[in-house]
N, CA and C of each residue as an Amber inpcrd file, in Angstrom:
protein
   435
  10.5520000  20.2250000-100.0250000  10.0640000  21.5630000 -99.8250000
   8.8420000  21.3260000 -98.7130000   7.6960000  20.3970000 -99.5260000
   6.4240000  19.9550000 -99.2330000   6.3180000  19.8200000 -97.8870000
   7.2780000  18.8430000 -97.9230000   7.6880000  18.0240000 -95.9970000
   8.1090000  18.6230000 -95.3450000   8.8490000  20.0210000 -95.5360000
   8.9970000  21.0590000 -94.7650000   8.2000000  21.9790000 -94.2320000
   7.0790000  22.5440000 -95.3430000   6.3650000  23.0170000 -95.6110000
   4.9010000  22.3500000 -94.3830000   4.8870000  20.7830000 -94.5570000
   3.7410000  19.9810000 -93.4820000   4.0640000  19.8990000 -92.4410000
   5.5460000  19.6210000 -92.1160000   5.7110000  19.5460000 -90.6400000
   5.7940000  20.9920000 -90.1870000   5.5390000  22.3710000 -90.6900000
   6.0760000  23.4830000 -90.1200000   3.8870000  23.6250000 -89.6200000
   3.0830000  23.8720000 -90.6180000   1.8760000  23.8050000 -90.5300000
   1.0490000  22.2500000 -89.2700000   1.8560000  21.0670000 -89.3980000
   1.6210000  20.3870000 -88.3510000   1.9310000  20.5890000 -86.8750000
   3.6820000  21.0820000 -86.4380000   4.0320000  21.8740000 -85.5930000
   2.7780000  23.1810000 -85.2450000   2.4370000  24.1020000 -85.9260000
   1.2590000  24.7490000 -85.2870000   0.0800000  24.1740000 -84.9540000
  -0.4740000  23.5400000 -85.7310000  -1.6710000  22.9120000 -85.2120000
  -1.7370000  22.1600000 -84.5680000  -0.6200000  21.5090000 -83.8380000
  -0.3460000  21.3330000 -82.6160000  -0.2330000  21.8250000 -81.4300000
   1.0800000  22.7800000 -81.4270000   0.8900000  23.8200000 -80.7170000
  -0.2690000  24.8070000 -80.0700000  -1.3310000  24.8750000 -81.1380000
  -3.0720000  25.8710000 -81.2400000  -3.4110000  24.6780000 -79.9240000
  -3.8450000  23.0930000 -80.7430000  -4.1160000  22.5870000 -80.0980000
  -3.7860000  22.0750000 -78.6070000  -2.7310000  22.2440000 -78.2740000
  -1.9060000  22.1580000 -76.6190000  -2.4600000  23.5600000 -76.3000000
  -2.3700000  24.2930000 -76.5090000  -2.5790000  25.5340000 -76.0950000
  -4.1580000  25.8740000 -75.6180000  -4.9290000  25.0840000 -76.2290000
  -6.2980000  25.1150000 -76.0800000  -6.5170000  24.5970000 -74.4150000
  -5.8330000  23.2940000 -74.6900000  -6.0460000  22.2150000 -73.1620000
  -5.1090000  22.8910000 -72.2520000  -4.0430000  23.2680000 -72.4810000
  -2.9200000  24.0040000 -71.1490000  -3.4390000  24.7650000 -70.7730000
  -3.8400000  26.3580000 -71.7060000  -4.6940000  27.2220000 -71.0460000
  -5.7350000  27.2560000 -71.2710000  -7.0670000  27.1570000 -71.0690000
  -8.0470000  26.7670000 -71.3030000  -8.6400000  28.2720000 -71.1030000
  -9.8480000  29.1910000 -71.8630000 -10.1540000  29.7640000 -72.1470000
 -10.9040000  30.6350000 -70.8630000 -10.7180000  31.5810000 -69.8440000
 -10.7660000  32.0270000 -68.3890000 -12.4700000  32.4940000 -68.7060000
 -13.3880000  31.9460000 -67.9350000 -14.5210000  32.3510000 -68.6130000
 -14.4280000  34.1060000 -67.6870000 -15.7550000  34.4890000 -68.3350000
 -16.0900000  36.2750000 -68.1450000 -16.7920000  36.6170000 -67.9620000
 -17.2120000  37.9700000 -67.0830000 -18.8060000  38.3120000 -66.5460000
 -18.4630000  39.5750000 -67.2520000 -19.5140000  40.5040000 -67.5110000
 -19.6740000  41.8880000 -68.2000000 -20.2730000  42.4870000 -67.2630000
 -20.0300000  43.7710000 -66.2090000 -20.2860000  44.1340000 -65.0590000
 -20.5810000  45.8010000 -65.2180000 -21.6410000  46.4130000 -65.0300000
 -22.1550000  47.8200000 -65.5610000 -21.9460000  48.4110000 -64.3030000
 -21.6760000  49.2390000 -64.0330000 -21.6510000  50.4320000 -62.8930000
 -22.8830000  51.5410000 -63.3340000 -23.6510000  52.1350000 -62.1360000
 -24.3390000  52.9020000 -62.1640000 -24.0260000  53.9910000 -63.0210000
 -23.3390000  54.4460000 -63.3190000 -22.5300000  55.4320000 -64.5510000
 -22.4290000  55.0420000 -66.0220000 -22.8060000  53.4290000 -65.7440000
 -23.0370000  52.9870000 -67.8640000 -21.3400000  52.3370000 -67.9820000
 -20.4640000  52.8170000 -67.0380000 -19.2100000  51.9090000 -67.4300000
 -18.8620000  50.5410000 -67.3710000 -18.8500000  50.0100000 -68.3490000
 -18.9300000  48.6940000 -68.5740000 -17.4570000  47.3950000 -68.2250000
 -17.1350000  46.7600000 -67.6400000 -16.2770000  46.1530000 -67.8730000
 -16.5430000  44.4470000 -67.7130000 -15.4520000  43.7930000 -68.9870000
 -15.2100000  42.5630000 -69.3830000 -14.6940000  41.9420000 -68.2200000
 -14.6180000  41.3540000 -67.2790000 -13.9360000  41.1080000 -66.5140000
 -13.6310000  39.6260000 -66.1970000 -12.3920000  38.6580000 -66.1980000
 -12.5240000  37.2360000 -65.4480000 -12.4790000  37.0650000 -64.8400000
 -13.5060000  35.5990000 -64.5000000 -14.1830000  35.2810000 -63.1390000
 -12.7690000  34.7070000 -62.4520000 -12.5910000  34.8980000 -61.1910000
 -12.1460000  33.7840000 -60.1270000 -12.8750000  33.3370000 -59.3700000
 -13.5510000  32.6480000 -59.3970000 -14.4190000  31.6830000 -58.7190000
 -13.6380000  30.7170000 -57.6070000 -13.3490000  29.7980000 -57.7460000
 -12.5790000  28.9510000 -57.3780000 -11.0180000  29.3170000 -56.1490000
 -11.0770000  28.4270000 -55.6960000  -9.6870000  29.0860000 -54.4190000
  -8.6240000  29.7350000 -54.8900000  -7.9580000  28.0430000 -55.9230000
  -6.8910000  28.7560000 -56.7630000  -6.9960000  29.7510000 -57.6090000
  -7.9890000  30.2670000 -58.1240000  -8.3690000  31.2110000 -58.8400000
  -7.7420000  32.5170000 -58.3550000  -8.6130000  32.6400000 -57.1140000
  -8.5070000  33.4640000 -56.5540000  -7.0400000  34.2220000 -55.3430000
  -6.5140000  32.9980000 -55.2050000  -4.6720000  32.7250000 -54.6490000
  -3.7020000  33.7110000 -55.7740000  -4.3340000  32.9400000 -57.0620000
  -3.1700000  33.7900000 -58.0540000  -3.5330000  35.1880000 -58.6040000
  -4.9680000  34.8820000 -58.8000000  -4.9240000  36.6070000 -59.1860000
  -4.1210000  36.7090000 -60.4390000  -3.6920000  38.6640000 -60.5920000
  -3.4890000  38.4260000 -61.6310000  -1.6750000  38.5530000 -61.6540000
  -1.7120000  37.5510000 -60.7090000  -0.0230000  37.4280000 -60.4900000
   0.5290000  36.7960000 -61.6870000   1.8890000  36.9580000 -62.0220000
   2.6820000  36.4840000 -63.1060000   2.0990000  36.7880000 -64.5110000
   1.1480000  37.9040000 -64.5020000   0.0250000  38.4930000 -65.7250000
   1.1490000  39.3280000 -66.7050000   1.4550000  38.8060000 -68.3140000
   2.3440000  39.7700000 -68.8800000   1.0980000  41.1390000 -69.8160000
   0.0330000  40.3260000 -69.7230000  -1.2830000  41.4590000 -70.3670000
  -2.2850000  41.2340000 -69.3020000  -2.2690000  42.4130000 -69.2250000
  -3.4780000  42.6910000 -68.1690000  -4.9220000  43.1880000 -68.8610000
  -5.9210000  42.0950000 -67.9330000  -7.4010000  42.2430000 -68.4930000
  -8.0610000  43.4990000 -68.2580000  -9.1720000  43.2270000 -68.6680000
 -10.0900000  44.7500000 -67.9750000 -10.1220000  44.7670000 -67.0850000
 -10.1360000  43.6310000 -65.8910000 -10.4100000  43.5600000 -64.6400000
 -10.3730000  41.4350000 -64.6080000 -10.4360000  41.9070000 -63.1370000
 -10.9960000  40.1740000 -62.6560000 -11.9130000  40.6230000 -61.8460000
 -12.6230000  39.5580000 -61.5480000 -14.2750000  39.9930000 -60.4100000
 -14.0290000  38.6300000 -60.0340000 -13.6210000  38.8590000 -58.3710000
 -13.6840000  37.6420000 -57.6940000 -15.1270000  37.7500000 -56.8860000
 -15.4660000  36.0380000 -56.8080000 -16.7200000  35.9480000 -56.5310000
 -16.5550000  35.1990000 -54.7970000 -17.1860000  35.5880000 -53.5770000
 -17.0840000  34.8860000 -52.8200000 -18.0350000  34.0060000 -52.3620000
 -18.4320000  33.0020000 -51.4040000 -19.4010000  32.1670000 -51.1400000
 -20.3270000  33.1780000 -49.9130000 -19.7840000  34.3780000 -48.8760000
 -20.3140000  35.0800000 -48.1730000 -19.3920000  36.7280000 -47.8810000
 -20.2520000  37.0400000 -47.7900000 -19.3280000  38.5890000 -47.1000000
 -18.5720000  38.1990000 -46.2820000 -17.3960000  38.6920000 -46.3190000
 -16.5100000  38.5840000 -45.1550000 -15.2130000  39.9220000 -45.3900000
 -13.8240000  40.2190000 -44.9810000 -13.1770000  41.0030000 -45.3440000
 -12.1700000  41.0350000 -46.0080000 -12.3520000  40.2200000 -47.1090000
 -11.0740000  39.5560000 -47.7080000  -9.6050000  40.4410000 -48.2820000
  -8.7290000  39.9910000 -48.0580000  -7.5630000  41.0880000 -48.2800000
  -6.9760000  40.1530000 -49.5840000  -5.9950000  41.4490000 -50.1570000
  -5.4680000  40.9250000 -50.9440000  -3.8800000  41.5600000 -50.8300000
  -2.9000000  41.3120000 -51.9860000  -1.9800000  41.6050000 -51.9480000
  -1.2610000  41.0480000 -53.4750000  -0.0270000  42.3800000 -53.5210000
   0.2370000  42.4450000 -54.9890000   1.5470000  41.5100000 -54.7840000
   1.8100000  40.2900000 -54.5670000   2.9490000  39.5880000 -54.6370000
   3.3080000  39.7410000 -56.5820000   4.1500000  39.5600000 -57.0930000
   4.4740000  38.8880000 -58.5510000   3.2480000  39.5570000 -59.2480000
   2.6010000  40.6360000 -59.2670000   1.5030000  41.7100000 -59.7710000
   2.6170000  42.8430000 -60.5420000   2.4910000  43.1190000 -61.9010000
   3.6400000  43.8270000 -62.3410000   2.3690000  45.1150000 -62.9470000
   1.2700000  45.3290000 -62.0300000   0.7350000  46.6560000 -62.9580000
  -0.0810000  47.3420000 -61.7820000   0.1950000  48.5020000 -60.9660000
  -0.4900000  49.1060000 -60.1840000  -2.0480000  48.2230000 -61.0120000
  -2.7800000  48.1000000 -59.9880000  -4.4460000  48.2430000 -59.6710000
  -5.5330000  48.4780000 -58.9130000  -6.6310000  48.9160000 -59.4510000
  -7.9060000  49.6750000 -58.3920000  -8.5630000  48.3530000 -57.9120000
  -8.7340000  48.3650000 -56.6610000  -9.4950000  47.2980000 -56.0780000
 -10.7160000  47.7940000 -55.5820000 -11.6590000  47.2450000 -55.8950000
 -13.1240000  47.3780000 -55.7840000 -13.8590000  46.6580000 -54.8020000
 -14.0030000  46.4670000 -53.5000000 -14.8580000  45.4990000 -52.7100000
 -16.1470000  46.2100000 -53.0540000 -17.1770000  44.8780000 -53.6830000
 -18.6910000  44.9620000 -53.6680000 -19.6110000  44.3690000 -52.8400000
 -20.5850000  44.7450000 -52.0780000 -21.3300000  43.9240000 -50.8210000
 -22.0850000  43.1670000 -51.8420000 -22.3720000  42.4050000 -51.0880000
 -23.8930000  41.0660000 -51.6230000 -25.2270000  41.8790000 -52.1210000
 -25.1050000  43.4190000 -51.6710000 -26.7100000  44.2530000 -52.2210000
 -25.8540000  44.7940000 -53.7330000 -24.3530000  44.1920000 -53.9840000
 -23.7620000  45.2180000 -55.3760000 -23.1780000  46.9230000 -55.2440000
 -23.5380000  47.0320000 -54.0550000 -22.4860000  48.7120000 -53.9040000
 -21.1640000  48.4670000 -53.6390000 -20.4750000  49.2260000 -53.8920000
 -18.8610000  49.3890000 -53.7880000 -19.2960000  49.6920000 -52.3450000
 -17.9540000  49.4300000 -51.2450000 -17.9450000  49.5290000 -50.3560000
 -16.4390000  49.8570000 -49.8220000 -15.3920000  49.7250000 -50.8420000
 -14.1920000  50.1660000 -50.3310000 -13.4560000  50.3060000 -51.4600000
 -12.3670000  51.5900000 -51.9460000 -11.6210000  50.9750000 -53.1990000
 -10.4470000  51.1180000 -52.0000000  -9.3400000  50.7560000 -53.0870000
  -7.5110000  50.5150000 -52.7710000  -6.9790000  50.3770000 -53.7620000
  -6.5440000  51.5790000 -53.9260000  -4.9270000  51.8870000 -54.7600000
  -4.1730000  51.0320000 -54.6340000  -3.4340000  49.9170000 -55.1840000
  -2.3900000  49.1570000 -55.0600000  -1.6270000  48.9990000 -56.1440000
  -0.0980000  49.2800000 -55.3910000   1.0480000  48.8940000 -56.6730000
   1.7630000  48.0660000 -56.5740000   2.9810000  47.1280000 -57.3680000
   2.9640000  46.3300000 -56.9040000   4.5260000  45.8700000 -56.2210000
   4.0550000  44.4860000 -55.8790000   5.4990000  44.6470000 -54.3890000
   6.6850000  44.2760000 -55.1790000   7.7690000  44.9320000 -54.5740000
   9.6590000  44.3060000 -54.9770000   9.8390000  44.3130000 -54.0410000
   9.2580000  43.7220000 -52.5640000   9.7910000  43.2270000 -51.7430000
   9.3040000  42.2500000 -51.4370000   9.7930000  41.3360000 -50.2870000
   9.8830000  39.7220000 -49.7140000   8.4240000  39.7250000 -48.8670000
   8.1340000  40.9720000 -47.9840000   7.2700000  41.2360000 -47.4410000
   5.8470000  41.9630000 -47.6040000   5.3620000  41.5000000 -48.7630000
   4.4940000  42.6510000 -49.2800000   3.3420000  42.9190000 -48.3040000
   3.2350000  43.7200000 -48.4020000   1.5490000  44.7870000 -48.1450000
   0.0910000  43.8850000 -48.0600000  -0.2100000  43.8930000 -47.5640000
  -2.1600000  43.4140000 -47.6460000  -3.0870000  44.2260000 -47.5070000
  -3.8180000  44.1860000 -48.1830000  -5.2800000  45.1180000 -48.2550000
  -5.8100000  44.7800000 -48.3560000  -6.6670000  44.9300000 -46.8430000
  -7.7730000  44.8690000 -46.2330000  -8.8090000  46.0120000 -46.0000000
  -9.9950000  45.4720000 -46.5680000 -11.3880000  46.9140000 -46.5880000
 -11.8130000  46.5920000 -44.9340000 -12.3590000  47.8510000 -44.2390000
 -12.8730000  48.2490000 -43.1430000 -14.2710000  47.4720000 -42.5230000
 -14.3230000  46.8860000 -43.7980000 -16.3100000  46.1410000 -43.8650000
 -16.0130000  44.7020000 -44.8480000 -17.3180000  44.4520000 -44.9100000
 -17.5900000  42.9800000 -45.1850000 -17.5960000  43.6160000 -46.4630000
 -17.1060000  42.4800000 -47.5910000 -17.6260000  42.6740000 -49.1320000
 -17.8180000  41.1090000 -49.6040000 -18.7720000  40.8080000 -50.4490000
 -19.1070000  39.3920000 -51.3020000 -17.6520000  39.2940000 -53.1020000
 -17.5000000  40.5220000 -53.3580000 -16.9540000  40.6380000 -54.2870000
 -15.5910000  41.4050000 -54.2330000 -14.9130000  41.1780000 -55.3700000
 -13.7960000  42.3490000 -55.4350000 -13.6820000  42.4400000 -57.2980000
 -13.6720000  43.4380000 -57.4260000 -13.1580000  43.8560000 -58.7340000
 -11.9170000  44.1640000 -59.3290000 -10.6970000  43.4170000 -59.3580000
  -9.6800000  44.4520000 -59.8230000  -9.4140000  44.9490000 -61.2120000
  -9.2980000  46.0700000 -60.8430000  -9.4560000  46.9800000 -62.5410000
  -7.6820000  47.5240000 -62.5470000  -7.3210000  47.9850000 -64.0730000
  -6.1510000  48.6090000 -63.8590000  -6.0060000  49.7760000 -63.3860000
  -4.7920000  50.5110000 -62.3700000  -4.6020000  51.6190000 -61.8320000
  -5.7150000  52.3570000 -62.5150000  -5.7220000  53.6090000 -61.7080000
  -6.8560000  54.5000000 -61.9540000  -8.3500000  55.1350000 -62.7890000
  -8.5220000  53.1120000 -62.4580000  -9.5410000  52.7600000 -63.1680000
 -10.8550000  53.6790000 -62.7530000 -10.6390000  53.5860000 -61.3030000
 -11.9510000  53.8680000 -60.5650000 -11.7890000  55.9360000 -60.6530000
 -10.7120000  56.5370000 -60.2840000 -10.5960000  57.9950000 -60.7950000
 -11.2990000  58.0900000 -62.1040000 -10.3740000  57.5320000 -62.5510000
 -11.1700000  58.1160000 -64.5000000 -12.4810000  57.9800000 -64.7830000
 -13.0170000  56.8790000 -64.1470000 -14.6060000  56.2330000 -64.5730000
 -15.6000000  56.8410000 -63.3690000 -15.2320000  57.4960000 -62.4970000
 -15.7680000  58.3020000 -61.5490000 -16.6650000  56.9680000 -60.2060000
 -15.8540000  55.9850000 -60.1280000 -16.3340000  54.6920000 -59.4200000
 -15.7600000  55.6600000 -58.2410000 -16.9180000  55.4340000 -57.3820000
 -16.6610000  55.7650000 -55.6270000 -17.4130000  54.9660000 -54.7580000
 -17.4870000  54.9110000 -53.5550000 -17.8180000  53.9510000 -52.4480000
 -19.7830000  54.7540000 -52.6210000 -20.6940000  53.7900000 -52.3090000
 -21.7230000  53.9620000 -52.4820000 -22.1010000  53.5250000 -54.6330000
 -21.1530000  53.2660000 -55.2660000 -21.8270000  52.9810000 -56.4820000
 -22.5110000  52.0100000 -56.4420000 -22.9460000  51.6560000 -57.5210000
 -23.8070000  50.3510000 -57.9290000 -23.4260000  50.1650000 -58.6970000
 -23.7440000  48.4580000 -59.1220000 -23.3520000  47.5510000 -60.0230000
 -24.1610000  47.0130000 -60.3820000 -24.3370000  46.3300000 -61.6730000
 -25.0820000  45.5010000 -62.0370000 -24.0970000  44.4090000 -62.9260000
 -24.4530000  42.9000000 -62.5040000 -23.9230000  41.8950000 -63.5980000
 -24.9660000  41.2070000 -64.6950000 -24.2130000  41.7110000 -65.5740000
 -24.7540000  41.3110000 -66.5800000 -24.4760000  40.0480000 -67.3030000
 -23.4850000  39.4180000 -67.3830000 -22.6540000  38.3460000 -67.3410000
 -22.5190000  38.2030000 -69.4720000
């Protein structure tokens, strides 16, 4: 009986340790809008993180914050994303410049969502976030960390 218990505990420890290395904790940032609404968002800084975004996620985080090197018209799509999202494009001076409601794509040729103006950051938040929290074009943001 003790051998079985030790084996189970050993397997549990091994799985826990391997999960830490296989799925390392994502770096996050705290963002605060000018109306006091805060979001604890995962950072998507690397090209790989930005390409993957929230694809294949069974659990949706509070948000995902994309950080780019310069302002540009960065596009998004919803391939293999399972939840409605609000995409918020943010300028270098941390002002909301565009908001787009996005729905999961269930076809092979997914639509691409692009802003009419350049942005340095994008915040993806759960669908309805902008309406619920009165986030509009022109709203400002602080990066708290």
